[in-house]
C-alpha positions in Angstrom: -49.8 -169.7 64.8 -46.5 -170.7 63.2 -46.0 -172.1 59.7 -43.4 -174.6 58.7 -41.3 -171.6 57.4 -41.6 -169.9 60.8 -40.4 -173.0 62.6 -37.4 -173.2 60.3 -36.6 -169.6 61.0 -36.8 -170.2 64.7 -34.5 -173.3 64.5 -32.0 -171.4 62.3 -31.7 -168.7 65.0 -30.7 -171.4 67.5 -33.9 -170.9 69.5 -36.6 -173.4 70.4 -40.3 -173.4 69.6 -41.4 -174.0 73.2 -39.3 -171.0 74.3 -40.9 -168.7 71.7 -44.3 -169.9 72.7 -43.6 -169.1 76.3 -42.5 -165.6 75.3 -45.8 -165.1 73.5 -47.6 -166.3 76.7 -45.6 -163.7 78.7 -46.9 -161.0 76.4 -50.5 -162.2 77.1 -50.2 -162.6 80.8 -47.5 -160.1 81.6 -44.7 -160.6 84.2 -45.6 -160.8 87.9 -44.2 -158.2 90.2 -41.7 -159.1 92.9 -43.0 -159.6 96.4 -40.8 -157.5 98.5 -40.7 -158.3 102.2 -38.3 -155.5 103.4 -35.6 -153.1 102.2 -32.1 -154.3 102.6 -30.3 -151.8 104.9 -27.1 -151.8 107.0 -27.1 -154.7 109.4 -30.2 -156.0 107.6 -28.7 -157.5 104.5 -26.0 -155.0 103.8 -22.5 -155.4 105.3 -20.4 -152.3 106.1 -16.6 -152.7 106.2 -14.4 -150.5 108.4 -10.9 -149.4 107.3 -9.4 -152.5 108.8 -12.0 -154.7 107.1 -11.3 -153.1 103.7 -7.5 -153.6 104.1 -7.8 -157.2 105.3 -10.3 -158.2 102.6 -8.0 -156.7 100.0 -5.0 -158.5 101.4 -7.0 -161.8 101.4 -7.8 -161.3 97.7 -4.2 -160.5 96.8 -3.0 -163.6 98.8 -5.4 -165.9 97.0 -4.4 -164.5 93.6 -0.8 -165.1 94.5 -1.8 -168.7 95.3 -3.3 -169.2 91.8 -6.9 -167.8 91.9 -7.7 -166.6 88.3 -9.7 -163.3 88.1 -11.4 -161.9 85.1 -13.3 -158.6 84.4 -16.6 -158.7 82.5 -17.8 -155.5 80.9 -21.1 -155.2 79.0 -20.1 -152.7 76.3 -22.7 -153.0 73.5 -24.8 -150.1 74.7 -25.2 -147.3 72.1 -24.3 -143.8 73.0 -27.3 -142.3 71.3 -29.2 -141.9 74.6 -26.2 -139.8 75.9 -27.0 -137.2 73.2 -30.9 -137.2 73.4 -31.0 -133.5 74.3 -28.6 -132.6 71.4 -30.7 -134.6 68.9 -33.8 -132.8 70.1 -32.0 -129.4 69.8 -31.2 -130.1 66.2 -34.7 -131.1 65.4 -36.1 -127.9 67.1 -33.6 -125.8 65.2 -34.6 -127.2 61.8 -38.3 -126.7 62.6 -38.2 -123.3 64.3 -38.0 -120.0 62.5 -35.8 -118.6 65.2 -33.2 -121.3 65.9 -31.4 -119.3 68.6 -34.5 -119.0 70.7 -35.2 -122.7 70.1 -31.8 -123.6 71.4 -32.1 -121.3 74.4 -35.1 -123.4 75.5 -32.9 -126.5 75.6 -30.7 -126.0 78.6 -28.7 -129.2 78.1 -27.7 -128.3 74.5 -26.9 -124.7 75.6 -24.7 -126.1 78.4 -22.9 -128.4 76.0 -22.1 -125.5 73.5 -21.0 -123.1 76.2 -18.6 -125.7 77.7 -17.6 -127.6 74.5 -13.9 -126.9 75.0 -13.9 -128.8 78.3 -14.7 -132.2 76.7 -12.0 -134.7 76.0 -13.2 -135.0 72.4 -13.1 -131.3 71.7 -9.7 -131.3 69.8 -11.1 -133.9 67.4 -14.3 -132.0 67.0 -12.5 -128.8 66.3 -10.5 -130.5 63.5 -13.8 -131.9 62.1 -15.4 -128.5 61.8 -12.2 -126.7 60.7 -13.0 -124.3 57.8 -16.7 -124.7 58.4 -18.8 -121.6 59.2 -20.0 -123.0 62.6 -20.2 -119.9 64.7 -22.6 -118.1 62.3 -25.0 -121.0 62.6 -25.2 -121.1 66.4 -27.8 -123.8 66.4 -26.4 -126.5 64.3 -22.9 -127.3 63.2 -21.0 -128.0 66.4 -23.6 -130.5 67.4 -24.1 -131.9 63.9 -20.3 -132.6 63.5 -20.3 -134.3 66.9 -23.2 -136.6 66.2 -23.1 -137.4 62.5 -20.9 -139.2 60.1 -19.6 -136.0 58.5 -17.8 -135.4 61.8 -17.1 -137.7 64.8 -20.3 -139.8 64.4 -20.7 -140.1 68.1 -24.4 -140.5 67.8 -23.9 -143.9 66.1 -21.1 -145.2 68.2 -21.2 -147.3 71.5 -20.2 -145.5 74.7 -17.1 -147.6 75.0 -15.5 -145.9 72.0 -16.1 -142.2 72.9 -13.4 -140.0 74.3 -14.2 -139.5 78.0 -11.1 -138.2 79.8 -8.1 -135.9 79.0 -4.5 -136.8 80.0 -1.2 -135.1 79.3 -0.4 -137.7 76.7 -3.9 -137.8 75.0 -7.5 -138.9 75.7 -9.0 -142.1 76.8 -12.2 -144.0 76.0 -14.1 -145.9 78.6 -12.7 -149.1 77.0 -9.2 -147.9 77.8 -10.1 -146.9 81.3 -11.4 -150.4 81.9 -8.1 -151.8 80.7 -6.2 -149.6 83.2 -8.6 -150.6 86.0 -8.2 -154.3 85.0 -4.5 -154.0 85.2 -4.7 -153.0 88.8 -7.1 -155.6 90.2 -7.9 -158.2 87.6 -4.5 -159.6 87.0 -3.3 -163.1 88.1 0.0 -164.2 89.7 1.7 -164.1 86.2 0.6 -160.5 85.7 -1.9 -161.4 83.0 -4.9 -159.1 83.2 -7.9 -160.8 81.6 -10.9 -158.8 80.5 -14.0 -159.7 78.4 -16.2 -157.2 76.7 -19.6 -157.9 75.2 -20.0 -155.7 72.1 -22.4 -155.2 69.2 -21.6 -157.1 66.0 -21.1 -153.9 63.9 -18.5 -152.5 66.4 -16.5 -155.6 67.3 -13.8 -154.9 64.8 -13.4 -151.3 65.9 -13.0 -152.4 69.5 -10.4 -154.9 68.5 -8.5 -152.4 66.4 -8.5 -149.9 69.3 -7.2 -152.6 71.6 -4.3 -153.5 69.3 -3.5 -149.8 69.0 -3.2 -149.1 72.7 -2.2 -152.5 74.1 1.5 -152.1 74.0 1.5 -148.7 75.7 -0.7 -149.8 78.6 1.1 -153.1 79.1 4.4 -151.2 79.4 2.9 -148.6 81.7 1.2 -151.0 84.1 3.6 -154.0 83.8 1.0 -156.5 82.7 0.1 -158.6 79.7 -3.5 -158.2 78.6 -5.7 -161.1 77.6 -8.8 -159.4 76.1 -11.7 -161.1 74.5 -14.9 -160.0 72.9 -18.3 -161.6 72.3 -21.7 -160.5 71.0 -25.1 -161.1 72.3 -26.2 -164.5 70.9 -29.1 -164.3 68.4 -30.6 -167.4 70.1 -31.4 -165.2 73.1 -33.4 -162.6 71.0 -37.1 -162.6 71.9 -40.0 -162.6 69.4 -41.9 -159.3 68.9 -45.7 -159.2 68.8 -48.3 -156.8 67.5 -50.7 -155.0 69.9 -53.0 -158.1 69.7 -50.1 -160.4 70.9 -49.8 -162.1 67.5 -46.3 -162.6 66.1 -45.1 -159.4 64.4 -44.2 -160.0 60.8 -41.7 -158.2 58.5 -42.8 -157.0 55.1 -41.6 -160.4 53.6 -43.7 -162.3 56.2 -40.8 -163.4 58.4 -40.9 -163.2 62.2 -39.3 -160.2 63.9 -36.9 -161.0 66.8 -35.3 -158.3 68.9 -32.3 -158.3 71.3 -33.6 -159.3 74.8 -31.7 -156.7 76.9 -28.6 -157.3 79.1 -30.2 -160.3 80.8 -29.3 -162.3 77.7 -25.6 -161.8 78.6 -25.9 -164.5 81.2 -25.1 -166.8 78.2 -21.9 -164.8 77.5 -21.0 -164.9 81.2 -21.6 -168.6 81.2 -19.1 -169.2 78.5 -16.2 -167.7 80.5 -13.7 -169.7 82.6 -12.4 -167.9 85.7 -12.4 -168.3 89.5 -13.6 -164.8 90.2 -15.4 -162.5 87.8 -15.8 -158.8 88.3 -18.7 -157.1 86.6 -19.0 -153.4 85.9 -20.8 -151.2 83.4 -18.8 -149.6 80.5 -19.7 -146.0 81.4 -18.8 -146.2 85.1 -15.1 -145.1 84.9 -13.0 -142.3 86.4 -9.5 -140.8 85.5 -6.4 -142.3 87.1 -6.3 -139.6 89.9 -9.6 -141.1 91.3 -9.0 -144.8 90.7 -7.5 -145.7 94.1 -10.8 -145.9 95.9 -12.4 -148.0 93.2 -9.4 -150.4 93.1 -9.4 -150.8 97.0 -13.1 -151.6 97.1 -12.9 -154.0 94.1 -10.3 -156.0 96.0 -12.2 -155.7 99.2 -15.4 -157.1 97.6 -13.4 -160.0 96.1 -11.9 -160.6 99.6 -15.3 -160.8 101.1 -16.4 -163.3 98.4 -13.4 -165.5 99.0 -13.9 -165.4 102.8 -17.4 -166.7 102.6 -16.7 -169.0 99.6 -14.3 -170.9 101.8 -17.0 -171.7 104.3 -19.5 -172.5 101.5 -17.1 -175.0 100.0 -16.7 -176.8 103.3 -20.5 -177.2 103.5 -20.7 -178.2 99.8 -18.1 -180.9 100.2 -19.9 -182.5 103.2 -23.4 -182.2 101.7 -22.3 -183.6 98.4 -20.0 -186.4 99.6 -21.7 -187.7 102.7 -25.0 -189.6 103.0 -27.7 -187.8 105.0 -27.9 -190.7 107.4 -24.3 -190.1 108.4 -24.8 -186.4 109.2 -25.7 -185.4 112.7 -28.3 -182.8 113.5 -25.8 -180.3 114.9 -24.0 -180.0 111.6 -27.3 -179.6 109.7 -28.4 -176.9 112.2 -25.1 -175.1 111.8 -25.3 -175.2 107.9 -28.9 -174.0 108.1 -28.0 -171.1 110.3 -25.1 -170.1 108.0 -27.4 -170.2 105.0 -30.1 -168.1 106.7 -28.0 -165.5 108.6 -24.9 -165.2 106.4 -25.9 -166.2 102.9 -29.3 -164.4 103.4 -31.6 -167.2 102.3 -34.5 -167.8 104.7 -36.8 -170.8 104.5 -40.5 -170.4 103.7 -42.6 -168.9 106.4 -43.9 -171.7 108.7 -41.7 -174.2 106.9 -40.1 -176.5 109.4 -37.9 -179.4 108.3 -39.0 -182.0 110.8 -37.1 -184.7 109.0 -33.3 -184.7 108.8 -33.3 -186.0 105.3 -35.7 -183.2 104.2 -33.4 -180.5 105.6 -30.4 -182.2 104.0 -31.8 -182.0 100.5 -32.9 -178.4 101.1 -29.4 -177.4 102.2 -27.7 -179.3 99.4 -29.7 -177.5 96.8 -29.2 -174.0 98.3 -25.4 -174.5 98.8 -24.8 -175.8 95.3 -25.3 -172.3 93.7 -23.1 -169.5 92.4 -22.1 -166.9 94.9 -22.0 -163.1 94.3 -21.0 -160.1 96.3 -22.7 -156.9 95.2 -21.5 -153.4 96.1 -24.4 -151.1 97.2 -24.1 -147.3 97.3 -26.1 -145.0 99.6 -29.1 -143.6 97.8 -28.5 -140.0 96.8 -31.1 -139.7 94.1 -29.3 -141.5 91.3 -31.5 -143.8 89.2 -31.1 -147.6 89.4 -32.4 -150.7 91.1 -32.1 -151.3 94.8 -31.3 -154.0 97.3 -34.3 -155.7 98.9 -35.5 -158.9 100.6 -37.9 -160.6 98.3 -40.0 -163.8 98.2 -38.8 -166.4 95.6 -40.9 -168.7 93.5 -40.1 -171.6 95.9 -41.3 -169.6 98.9 -37.9 -168.8 100.3 -36.9 -165.2 101.0 -33.5 -163.9 99.9 -31.6 -160.8 98.9 -32.5 -159.5 95.4 -31.7 -156.5 93.3 -35.0 -155.0 92.1 -35.7 -152.5 89.4 -38.6 -150.1 89.8 -40.4 -151.8 87.0 -40.5 -155.0 89.1 -42.4 -153.3 92.0 -46.2 -153.0 91.8 -47.0 -149.3 91.6 -50.5 -149.8 92.9 -49.6 -151.7 96.0 -49.0 -149.3 98.8 -47.3 -151.8 101.0 -44.8 -152.6 98.3 -44.2 -148.9 97.5 -43.6 -148.2 101.2 -40.9 -150.9 101.3 -39.4 -149.4 98.1 -39.3 -145.9 99.6 -37.5 -147.3 102.7 -34.5 -148.4 100.6 -31.4 -146.6 101.7 -29.1 -147.9 99.0 -29.1 -148.5 95.2 -27.4 -150.8 92.8 -24.4 -149.3 91.0 -23.6 -152.6 89.1 -20.5 -153.5 91.1 -20.4 -157.2 91.3 -17.9 -159.9 92.1 -19.0 -163.5 91.2 -17.8 -167.0 92.0 -19.1 -169.4 89.3 -17.4 -172.7 90.3 -18.1 -175.3 93.0 -15.8 -176.8 95.6 -14.3 -179.1 92.9 -13.5 -176.3 90.6 -16.4 -177.3 88.2 -18.3 -174.5 86.5 -22.0 -174.0 87.2 -24.4 -173.7 84.3 -25.5 -170.2 85.1 -28.6 -170.5 82.9 -30.0 -172.9 85.6 -30.1 -170.2 88.3 -32.3 -167.6 86.6 -35.9 -166.7 87.3 -37.7 -166.8 83.9 -40.8 -165.3 85.5 -39.1 -161.9 85.6 -38.8 -159.7 82.6 -40.0 -156.5 81.0 -42.4 -155.6 78.2 -42.1 -152.3 76.3 -43.9 -150.7 73.4 -41.8 -150.1 70.2 -42.4 -149.5 66.5 -41.1 -150.9 63.2 -41.8 -149.4 59.8 -44.5 -147.2 61.3 -46.3 -150.1 63.0 -46.6 -150.5 66.8 -45.3 -153.6 68.4 -44.4 -155.0 71.8 -40.9 -156.1 72.7 -39.8 -158.3 75.6 -36.6 -158.2 77.6 -35.2 -161.2 79.5 -34.6 -161.1 83.2 -31.9 -158.5 83.9 -28.3 -159.7 84.3 -28.1 -158.8 87.9 -31.8 -159.1 88.6 -33.7 -162.1 87.4 -30.8 -163.7 85.6 -29.0 -164.0 89.0 -32.1 -164.5 91.1 -31.2 -167.9 92.3 -27.6 -167.1 93.4 -26.4 -166.9 97.0 -26.0 -163.2 97.5 -24.1 -160.8 99.8 -24.5 -157.0 99.7 -21.6 -154.7 100.8 -21.7 -150.9 101.1 -19.3 -149.1 98.8 -18.7 -145.3 98.7 -20.4 -143.0 96.2 -16.9 -142.2 94.9 -16.9 -145.6 93.1 -20.0 -144.7 91.1 -19.5 -142.2 88.3 -21.7 -143.2 85.4 -22.1 -141.1 82.2 -25.7 -141.2 81.2 -25.7 -137.8 79.3 -22.9 -136.0 77.5 -23.0 -133.2 80.1 -22.2 -135.7 82.9 -18.7 -135.5 81.5 -18.5 -131.9 82.8 -18.8 -133.2 86.3 -15.6 -132.7 88.4 -15.0 -136.5 88.5 -14.6 -136.6 84.7 -12.5 -133.5 84.2 
């Protein structure tokens, strides 16, 4: 299947031949669906904090930060904005092909809405300058949109979301990147007032992000009384997956070389693994709000971190005993207590009909399950927004635990599984707080806690030829499948993503 030249190419990318062969096998066999056992709901896997709980959890977090806990905020920011403007690109294509462009545009409600409300967007002043002197109004169909999307204007169609102007302020406009800086200044700063943030970006835009940071750094540091420590990384080429043709043979470029493609956000577990922090907040680049609405987000971020620290303290106690004591020296009462905490608090249940009749057998089971990273995931009540959901699911080792499942991971032809999916009351807004060190302060190797049997295969094309692409387990799905997991309900006010340009017309973004 592979020539010597192919193997050299694979090695130069930092990948391994056996990994690539497994990827091809995945194309042939497909990925198994998750086996859901129940939807996670309030008091069945999802914790609900009352006002006192929110306040005390936030205070616990602030106290631990004051004692030296080092937080960091991790933001996947490499996503292109092109999908935000899908309707506008379609409108331009229709206008070029249609003999009556105004009628063509009238059929595209999203594009029409954009043009009618264009002055309400934070980027309008820049767009207005870009089209100054151009005869835009006499060409109702084209120019405003063209100057927004293409290089002759703002070039927003080719930029990442993080660099677009989202919000207006009296002193200017802010990008999502800047909004995350401000958020980070409020809950991701240590006891020396250093706010640490890490952004994963695409290689072609890394310099632009860095330049923007240097431009705004001083102003935001002065306003929020912090020192920013901001770093950037790109998705590692070694995590790219091989593409295949429709017969599952390696897809080859015109020069005969193998084609590799970025493997989705699940590959970012490698970037996350490179970071050194006690607590890591994770949030998507487009889920931001103006300052007037940030208080709720900040309160709940601190509360989630407080919940994590509360349970981490108990986890560390069990870790220490399980790692430093011989099983013979442990009494049955302790092991029963640790098993109960694992099952009823850390939400990992043993295999059905699995009884640990021997003390040593139970000891090794508990030791393995306690020596894992810990995450607390915010969950929002389902109000029709797209996204994965919280479920109980069976793991490869037969245990049952809390998992975040995307719709593509649930068998569409299995009525029982679909019924469980429809019973979901919450969805995943990507609002995580992670603890990635053990009781000794040693970092876990996060790549050891993934489920490689999860993934996604999609149909693409290259140079007019069809191909199949493969994504690695999602960052908060399969890439964190083997973590200890807690779900906490957070209010819908903390979830304000921008999936289309017209989402910026929502009240939350005005």
